[in-house]
C-alpha atoms as a printed R data frame, in Angstrom:
    type eleno elety resid chain resno      x       y        z
1   ATOM     1    CA   MET     A     1 29.241 -41.678  -78.556
2   ATOM     2    CA   LYS     A     2 32.002 -39.831  -77.960
3   ATOM     3    CA   LYS     A     3 32.194 -39.942  -81.793
4   ATOM     4    CA   ILE     A     4 28.797 -38.159  -81.595
5   ATOM     5    CA   ILE     A     5 29.179 -35.368  -79.298
6   ATOM     6    CA   ALA     A     6 32.891 -34.506  -81.333
7   ATOM     7    CA   LEU     A     7 30.824 -34.505  -84.840
8   ATOM     8    CA   THR     A     8 28.173 -32.112  -82.873
9   ATOM     9    CA   LEU     A     9 30.944 -29.730  -81.492
10  ATOM    10    CA   ALA     A    10 33.128 -30.168  -85.368
11  ATOM    11    CA   LEU     A    11 29.828 -28.761  -86.738
12  ATOM    12    CA   ALA     A    12 29.425 -25.847  -84.446
13  ATOM    13    CA   PHE     A    13 32.885 -25.041  -84.382
14  ATOM    14    CA   ALA     A    14 33.973 -25.553  -88.009
15  ATOM    15    CA   PRO     A    15 33.232 -22.499  -89.578
16  ATOM    16    CA   ALA     A    16 35.299 -20.878  -87.344
17  ATOM    17    CA   ILE     A    17 38.367 -22.592  -87.543
18  ATOM    18    CA   SER     A    18 40.089 -22.214  -83.771
19  ATOM    19    CA   PHE     A    19 40.489 -24.666  -81.233
20  ATOM    20    CA   ALA     A    20 41.447 -23.671  -77.631
21  ATOM    21    CA   GLY     A    21 43.312 -26.821  -77.015
22  ATOM    22    CA   GLY     A    22 45.382 -26.096  -80.341
23  ATOM    23    CA   PRO     A    23 48.256 -28.077  -81.159
24  ATOM    24    CA   PRO     A    24 49.901 -30.723  -79.432
25  ATOM    25    CA   PRO     A    25 53.948 -30.214  -78.324
26  ATOM    26    CA   ALA     A    26 56.383 -31.085  -80.640
27  ATOM    27    CA   THR     A    27 57.614 -34.752  -79.647
28  ATOM    28    CA   GLN     A    28 59.696 -35.223  -83.403
29  ATOM    29    CA   ALA     A    29 61.986 -33.476  -84.791
30  ATOM    30    CA   GLY     A    30 60.793 -31.984  -87.743
31  ATOM    31    CA   ILE     A    31 62.304 -30.405  -90.990
32  ATOM    32    CA   GLU     A    32 64.126 -27.320  -89.330
33  ATOM    33    CA   SER     A    33 66.127 -30.486  -87.554
34  ATOM    34    CA   LYS     A    34 69.918 -31.714  -89.003
35  ATOM    35    CA   ASP     A    35 68.282 -34.709  -87.462
36  ATOM    36    CA   TYR     A    36 65.559 -34.895  -89.285
37  ATOM    37    CA   LYS     A    37 64.363 -38.087  -91.472
38  ATOM    38    CA   TRP     A    38 61.363 -37.863  -93.597
39  ATOM    39    CA   ASN     A    39 59.017 -40.495  -93.118
40  ATOM    40    CA   ALA     A    40 60.579 -42.627  -90.748
41  ATOM    41    CA   GLN     A    41 58.857 -46.169  -90.379
42  ATOM    42    CA   GLU     A    42 57.736 -46.195  -86.766
43  ATOM    43    CA   GLY     A    43 55.010 -45.918  -84.271
44  ATOM    44    CA   GLU     A    44 51.369 -46.081  -84.885
45  ATOM    45    CA   LYS     A    45 52.317 -45.462  -88.571
46  ATOM    46    CA   ILE     A    46 54.145 -48.303  -89.338
47  ATOM    47    CA   GLU     A    47 51.838 -50.372  -87.232
48  ATOM    48    CA   ALA     A    48 48.771 -48.541  -89.520
49  ATOM    49    CA   LEU     A    49 50.328 -49.257  -92.835
50  ATOM    50    CA   THR     A    50 50.743 -53.380  -91.707
51  ATOM    51    CA   LEU     A    51 47.139 -53.424  -90.983
52  ATOM    52    CA   LYS     A    52 44.115 -54.184  -93.879
53  ATOM    53    CA   GLY     A    53 41.738 -50.993  -93.328
54  ATOM    54    CA   ASN     A    54 37.902 -51.949  -93.034
55  ATOM    55    CA   VAL     A    55 36.173 -49.706  -95.418
56  ATOM    56    CA   LYS     A    56 32.605 -50.270  -93.721
57  ATOM    57    CA   ALA     A    57 34.173 -49.477  -89.897
58  ATOM    58    CA   GLY     A    58 36.300 -46.494  -91.446
59  ATOM    59    CA   LYS     A    59 33.059 -45.095  -92.582
60  ATOM    60    CA   GLU     A    60 31.955 -44.270  -89.370
61  ATOM    61    CA   GLY     A    61 34.907 -43.260  -87.936
62  ATOM    62    CA   TYR     A    62 34.716 -40.713  -90.695
63  ATOM    63    CA   GLU     A    63 31.788 -38.882  -89.428
64  ATOM    64    CA   VAL     A    64 33.402 -36.742  -87.864
65  ATOM    65    CA   CYS     A    65 36.361 -35.848  -90.503
66  ATOM    66    CA   GLY     A    66 32.583 -35.034  -92.753
67  ATOM    67    CA   ALA     A    67 32.468 -32.005  -90.497
68  ATOM    68    CA   CYS     A    68 34.675 -30.484  -92.402
69  ATOM    69    CA   HIS     A    69 36.149 -32.473  -95.431
70  ATOM    70    CA   LEU     A    70 32.384 -33.100  -96.290
71  ATOM    71    CA   PRO     A    71 30.441 -36.692  -96.403
72  ATOM    72    CA   SER     A    72 32.178 -37.094 -100.428
73  ATOM    73    CA   GLY     A    73 35.161 -36.132  -99.273
74  ATOM    74    CA   ALA     A    74 35.264 -33.188 -101.807
75  ATOM    75    CA   GLY     A    75 36.635 -30.546  -98.543
76  ATOM    76    CA   ARG     A    76 35.805 -27.106  -99.842
77  ATOM    77    CA   SER     A    77 36.894 -24.808 -102.602
78  ATOM    78    CA   ASP     A    78 38.358 -22.191 -101.301
79  ATOM    79    CA   GLY     A    79 40.804 -24.223  -99.794
80  ATOM    80    CA   THR     A    80 40.505 -24.187  -96.092
81  ATOM    81    CA   PHE     A    81 39.954 -27.890  -96.123
82  ATOM    82    CA   PRO     A    82 41.460 -30.308  -98.841
83  ATOM    83    CA   GLN     A    83 39.938 -32.736 -100.850
84  ATOM    84    CA   LEU     A    84 40.606 -36.264  -99.533
85  ATOM    85    CA   ALA     A    85 38.019 -38.588 -102.040
86  ATOM    86    CA   GLY     A    86 40.675 -40.825 -103.569
87  ATOM    87    CA   GLN     A    87 43.904 -40.082 -101.595
88  ATOM    88    CA   HIS     A    88 46.718 -43.361 -101.163
89  ATOM    89    CA   THR     A    89 46.246 -44.746  -97.781
90  ATOM    90    CA   THR     A    90 50.032 -44.689  -97.525
91  ATOM    91    CA   VAL     A    91 49.176 -40.210  -97.496
92  ATOM    92    CA   LEU     A    92 46.348 -40.619  -95.519
93  ATOM    93    CA   ILE     A    93 47.923 -42.515  -92.751
94  ATOM    94    CA   LYS     A    94 51.545 -40.430  -92.890
95  ATOM    95    CA   GLN     A    95 49.939 -37.444  -92.638
96  ATOM    96    CA   MET     A    96 47.304 -38.069  -89.832
97  ATOM    97    CA   ALA     A    97 49.779 -40.074  -87.888
98  ATOM    98    CA   ASP     A    98 52.284 -37.020  -88.088
99  ATOM    99    CA   ILE     A    99 49.418 -34.820  -87.160
100 ATOM   100    CA   ARG     A   100 48.683 -36.888  -83.889
101 ATOM   101    CA   ALA     A   101 52.535 -37.177  -83.196
102 ATOM   102    CA   GLY     A   102 53.132 -33.195  -83.119
103 ATOM   103    CA   LEU     A   103 55.346 -33.683  -86.453
104 ATOM   104    CA   ARG     A   104 52.529 -31.665  -88.947
105 ATOM   105    CA   ASP     A   105 51.511 -28.356  -87.208
106 ATOM   106    CA   ASN     A   106 47.709 -28.716  -87.447
107 ATOM   107    CA   PRO     A   107 46.108 -27.122  -84.614
108 ATOM   108    CA   THR     A   108 42.563 -27.116  -86.754
109 ATOM   109    CA   MET     A   109 42.833 -30.918  -87.372
110 ATOM   110    CA   TYR     A   110 44.665 -32.394  -84.335
111 ATOM   111    CA   PRO     A   111 41.491 -32.291  -81.611
112 ATOM   112    CA   PHE     A   112 39.771 -34.532  -84.526
113 ATOM   113    CA   ALA     A   113 42.703 -37.038  -85.662
114 ATOM   114    CA   LYS     A   114 43.080 -38.136  -82.169
115 ATOM   115    CA   GLU     A   115 39.540 -39.051  -81.860
116 ATOM   116    CA   LEU     A   116 41.101 -41.801  -84.089
117 ATOM   117    CA   THR     A   117 41.660 -44.647  -81.140
118 ATOM   118    CA   ASP     A   118 44.665 -46.677  -82.774
119 ATOM   119    CA   ALA     A   119 46.309 -47.826  -85.604
120 ATOM   120    CA   GLN     A   120 43.829 -50.036  -87.002
121 ATOM   121    CA   GLU     A   121 41.144 -47.278  -87.027
122 ATOM   122    CA   LEU     A   122 43.720 -45.282  -88.566
123 ATOM   123    CA   ALA     A   123 43.511 -47.690  -91.618
124 ATOM   124    CA   ASN     A   124 40.013 -48.401  -91.346
125 ATOM   125    CA   VAL     A   125 39.246 -44.511  -92.301
126 ATOM   126    CA   SER     A   126 42.017 -44.166  -94.232
127 ATOM   127    CA   ALA     A   127 41.040 -47.103  -96.573
128 ATOM   128    CA   TYR     A   128 37.458 -45.405  -96.542
129 ATOM   129    CA   ILE     A   129 38.908 -42.057  -97.747
130 ATOM   130    CA   GLU     A   130 40.779 -44.072 -100.132
131 ATOM   131    CA   SER     A   131 37.302 -45.709 -101.779
132 ATOM   132    CA   LEU     A   132 35.767 -42.154 -102.430
133 ATOM   133    CA   CYS     A   133 36.062 -41.231 -105.918
134 ATOM   134    CA   ILE     A   134 37.238 -37.969 -106.208
135 ATOM   135    CA   PRO     A   135 34.425 -35.149 -107.114
136 ATOM   136    CA   ILE     A   136 34.385 -33.406 -110.650
137 ATOM   137    CA   ASP     A   137 34.084 -29.612 -108.983
138 ATOM   138    CA   HIS     A   138 36.889 -28.132 -106.851
139 ATOM   139    CA   GLY     A   139 38.702 -25.387 -106.310
140 ATOM   140    CA   LYS     A   140 40.511 -24.527 -109.412
141 ATOM   141    CA   TYR     A   141 42.116 -21.261 -110.862
142 ATOM   142    CA   GLU     A   142 39.402 -18.314 -111.735
143 ATOM   143    CA   GLY     A   143 41.958 -15.431 -112.748
144 ATOM   144    CA   ALA     A   144 41.016 -13.730 -116.208
145 ATOM   145    CA   ASP     A   145 44.057 -15.407 -117.310
146 ATOM   146    CA   ALA     A   146 43.829 -18.660 -116.354
147 ATOM   147    CA   VAL     A   147 44.557 -20.009 -119.786
148 ATOM   148    CA   LYS     A   148 48.537 -19.093 -119.413
149 ATOM   149    CA   GLN     A   149 49.079 -19.720 -115.799
150 ATOM   150    CA   VAL     A   150 47.857 -23.357 -116.501
151 ATOM   151    CA   ALA     A   151 49.995 -23.723 -119.733
152 ATOM   152    CA   ASP     A   152 52.765 -21.901 -117.676
153 ATOM   153    CA   GLY     A   153 52.451 -24.582 -114.954
154 ATOM   154    CA   LYS     A   154 52.409 -27.014 -117.546
155 ATOM   155    CA   ALA     A   155 55.905 -26.098 -118.139
156 ATOM   156    CA   MET     A   156 57.290 -26.270 -114.867
157 ATOM   157    CA   TYR     A   157 54.880 -29.685 -113.366
158 ATOM   158    CA   GLU     A   158 56.438 -31.495 -116.491
159 ATOM   159    CA   LYS     A   159 59.743 -30.277 -115.903
160 ATOM   160    CA   GLU     A   160 60.125 -31.437 -111.977
161 ATOM   161    CA   CYS     A   161 57.078 -32.618 -110.689
162 ATOM   162    CA   ILE     A   162 55.870 -35.392 -112.820
163 ATOM   163    CA   GLU     A   163 58.293 -37.742 -112.057
164 ATOM   164    CA   CYS     A   164 56.889 -37.795 -108.416
165 ATOM   165    CA   HIS     A   165 53.027 -37.098 -109.140
166 ATOM   166    CA   LYS     A   166 53.233 -38.412 -112.305
167 ATOM   167    CA   ALA     A   167 50.878 -37.384 -115.697
168 ATOM   168    CA   ASN     A   168 47.257 -37.328 -114.139
169 ATOM   169    CA   GLY     A   169 48.885 -36.238 -110.578
170 ATOM   170    CA   GLU     A   170 48.303 -39.753 -109.417
171 ATOM   171    CA   GLY     A   171 51.272 -39.843 -107.015
172 ATOM   172    CA   VAL     A   172 52.762 -43.150 -105.995
173 ATOM   173    CA   LYS     A   173 51.156 -44.823 -103.120
174 ATOM   174    CA   ASP     A   174 54.161 -47.045 -102.403
175 ATOM   175    CA   LYS     A   175 56.551 -43.745 -101.882
176 ATOM   176    CA   PHE     A   176 54.069 -41.865 -100.751
177 ATOM   177    CA   TYR     A   177 53.676 -39.251 -102.483
178 ATOM   178    CA   PRO     A   178 50.209 -37.835 -102.791
179 ATOM   179    CA   VAL     A   179 47.408 -37.584 -105.177
180 ATOM   180    CA   LEU     A   180 47.232 -33.789 -106.613
181 ATOM   181    CA   ALA     A   181 44.174 -34.608 -109.103
182 ATOM   182    CA   GLY     A   182 41.327 -32.921 -107.745
183 ATOM   183    CA   GLN     A   183 42.516 -30.563 -104.869
184 ATOM   184    CA   HIS     A   184 42.409 -27.039 -104.460
185 ATOM   185    CA   TYR     A   185 43.898 -24.372 -106.019
186 ATOM   186    CA   LYS     A   186 44.040 -22.489 -102.789
187 ATOM   187    CA   TYR     A   187 45.083 -25.236 -100.904
188 ATOM   188    CA   LEU     A   188 47.751 -26.798 -103.509
189 ATOM   189    CA   LEU     A   189 48.898 -22.732 -103.340
190 ATOM   190    CA   ARG     A   190 49.069 -22.851  -99.570
191 ATOM   191    CA   GLN     A   191 51.006 -26.098  -99.208
192 ATOM   192    CA   MET     A   192 53.526 -25.413 -101.566
193 ATOM   193    CA   THR     A   193 54.195 -21.999 -100.114
194 ATOM   194    CA   ASP     A   194 54.482 -23.617  -96.249
195 ATOM   195    CA   ILE     A   195 56.661 -26.555  -97.762
196 ATOM   196    CA   ARG     A   196 59.618 -23.945  -99.596
197 ATOM   197    CA   ASP     A   197 58.963 -21.565  -96.849
198 ATOM   198    CA   GLY     A   198 59.936 -24.276  -94.190
199 ATOM   199    CA   LYS     A   199 56.692 -23.948  -92.374
200 ATOM   200    CA   ARG     A   200 55.535 -27.385  -93.130
201 ATOM   201    CA   ARG     A   201 57.303 -29.386  -90.450
202 ATOM   202    CA   ASN     A   202 56.806 -33.062  -91.844
203 ATOM   203    CA   ALA     A   203 57.663 -31.946  -95.839
204 ATOM   204    CA   ASN     A   204 59.880 -34.213  -97.957
205 ATOM   205    CA   PRO     A   205 63.297 -32.213  -98.175
206 ATOM   206    CA   ASP     A   206 63.481 -33.763 -101.780
207 ATOM   207    CA   MET     A   207 60.418 -31.228 -103.050
208 ATOM   208    CA   VAL     A   208 61.966 -28.729 -100.431
209 ATOM   209    CA   LYS     A   209 65.210 -28.748 -102.700
210 ATOM   210    CA   ILE     A   210 63.024 -28.492 -106.028
211 ATOM   211    CA   ILE     A   211 60.656 -25.789 -104.910
212 ATOM   212    CA   LYS     A   212 63.247 -23.629 -103.412
213 ATOM   213    CA   LYS     A   213 63.873 -21.860 -106.616
214 ATOM   214    CA   TYR     A   214 60.490 -20.804 -107.387
215 ATOM   215    CA   ASP     A   215 58.770 -17.622 -106.787
216 ATOM   216    CA   ASN     A   216 55.170 -16.900 -105.822
217 ATOM   217    CA   ALA     A   217 54.254 -15.891 -109.182
218 ATOM   218    CA   GLN     A   218 55.557 -19.541 -110.183
219 ATOM   219    CA   LEU     A   219 53.538 -21.266 -107.538
220 ATOM   220    CA   VAL     A   220 50.704 -19.788 -108.546
221 ATOM   221    CA   ALA     A   221 51.057 -21.159 -112.150
222 ATOM   222    CA   ILE     A   222 52.300 -24.389 -111.091
223 ATOM   223    CA   SER     A   223 49.102 -24.508 -108.681
224 ATOM   224    CA   ALA     A   224 46.500 -23.726 -111.067
225 ATOM   225    CA   TYR     A   225 47.878 -26.273 -113.639
226 ATOM   226    CA   GLN     A   226 48.010 -28.819 -110.601
227 ATOM   227    CA   SER     A   227 44.513 -28.495 -109.877
228 ATOM   228    CA   SER     A   228 43.552 -29.064 -113.634
229 ATOM   229    CA   LEU     A   229 44.365 -32.628 -113.447
230 ATOM   230    CA   SER     A   230 41.930 -35.668 -113.666
231 ATOM   231    CA   MET     A   231 42.223 -39.179 -112.826
232 ATOM   232    CA   PRO     A   232 40.771 -41.296 -115.063
233 ATOM   233    CA   GLY     A   233 38.990 -44.427 -113.419
234 ATOM   234    CA   SER     A   234 38.484 -42.888 -110.169
235 ATOM   235    CA   THR     A   235 36.905 -39.621 -110.498
236 ATOM   236    CA   CYS     A   236 33.275 -39.694 -110.139
237 ATOM   237    CA   LYS     A   237 30.225 -40.066 -112.506
238 ATOM   238    CA   ALA     A   238 28.822 -36.302 -113.373
239 ATOM   239    CA   GLY     A   239 25.265 -35.572 -113.340
240 ATOM   240    CA   PRO     A   240 22.744 -36.174 -110.349
241 ATOM   241    CA   ALA     A   241 23.482 -40.173 -110.587
242 ATOM   242    CA   ALA     A   242 26.923 -40.070 -109.368
243 ATOM   243    CA   LYS     A   243 27.497 -41.995 -106.440
244 ATOM   244    CA   ALA     A   244 30.681 -41.630 -103.585
245 ATOM   245    CA   THR     A   245 32.234 -44.780 -104.782
246 ATOM   246    CA   LYS     A   246 34.707 -45.078 -107.421
247 ATOM   247    CA   LYS     A   247 34.187 -45.309 -111.165
248 ATOM   248    CA   LYS     A   248 35.351 -48.602 -112.727
249 ATOM   249    CA   SER     A   249 38.701 -48.034 -114.796
């Protein structure tokens, strides 16, 4: 019943992206602290990572998430809410645990993230999201200079981003490097800008070092290229017969 009520509230208020409760007080030192340790293996995160997620149970737990991220996990093409489908469980667990702990500041998501009751439910929801196929249609760079932006972004991506995020944007699950393929251009641009400017407190310091050198125009190009990536074997099939399950490789 509690989740049904939460879902109803989400549907009513999600477009406004405003919650009176706001984010929790920060309980962990972020990247602004000299004592910050990225991805410290502790708390409910480490517990959730050791548990086997139940996809069926995770589908039920995901209902409250679907109001913003959509039942397909596609998010919003304007980048308001990220595309989640097909994301690594490790990344999902880390980010949700960080939000719940006040390490990643996200006042919009916090009221929903805190509805997950324990580490097992965190593992279940993450397993369900990872099982979803990556939607074909997502927000891409649409400027008249799109071809040039994507080409310029490709050159920069292959120089410094490909080592961690890989050729198809598949990331590295056991290193907590996220899937980028299928992600919305505007969301990618906003997150990279926030990481560069120190606004994402749970950021990987290694990424901050790399991204610090890029100006706004360069981040536009990199985001344009990243949003053009696709993952063979994990992308939804085209056409009306498409189902929200991963295509077999």
